[in-house]
C-alpha positions in Angstrom: 0.0 0.0 0.0 2.9 2.4 0.8 4.5 1.8 -2.6 1.3 2.5 -4.3 1.0 5.8 -2.5 4.5 6.7 -3.4 4.0 5.9 -6.9 0.8 7.9 -7.0 2.5 11.0 -5.4 5.4 10.6 -7.9 3.0 10.5 -10.9 1.1 13.5 -9.6 4.5 15.5 -9.2 5.8 14.5 -12.6 2.4 15.3 -14.2 2.3 18.8 -12.6 6.0 19.4 -13.8 5.1 18.3 -17.3 2.1 20.7 -17.1 4.3 23.6 -16.0 6.9 22.8 -18.8 4.1 22.8 -21.3 2.6 26.1 -20.1 6.0 27.8 -20.0 6.9 26.6 -23.6 3.5 27.9 -24.7 4.1 31.3 -23.1 7.5 31.5 -24.6 6.2 30.7 -28.1 3.4 33.1 -27.8 5.8 35.9 -26.6 8.1 35.3 -29.5 5.4 35.1 -32.1 3.9 38.5 -30.7 7.3 40.1 -30.7 7.9 39.0 -34.2 4.6 40.3 -35.5 5.0 43.6 -33.9 8.4 44.1 -35.5 7.1 43.2 -38.8 4.1 45.4 -38.4 6.4 48.4 -37.5 8.7 47.7 -40.5 5.8 47.5 -42.9 4.3 50.7 -41.4 7.6 52.5 -42.0 7.7 51.1 -45.5 4.2 52.4 -46.3 5.1 55.8 -44.9 8.2 55.9 -47.1 6.3 54.9 -50.3 3.6 57.3 -49.4 6.1 60.1 -49.0 7.6 59.2 -52.5 4.2 59.1 -54.3 3.2 62.5 -52.8 6.4 64.1 -53.9 6.1 62.7 -57.4 2.5 64.0 -57.5 3.7 67.5 -56.5 6.5 67.5 -59.0 4.0 66.4 -61.7 1.4 69.1 -60.7 4.3 71.7 -60.9 5.3 70.5 -64.4 1.7 70.9 -65.6 1.7 74.5 -64.6 
């Protein structure tokens, strides 16, 4: 009976540790994905602003040439 209780306690402990490991791995993966997406979004927003500035400059030059 004592061996069964020890095995059960050991199983519960190992199960809890595996749960913590899985939760930790999930949190790390989520954080990395979130950081990566935020970085990509920032880069793309900067690129859009740069291209918008170029287009607006070209439009202004084109309008000046028409006059």
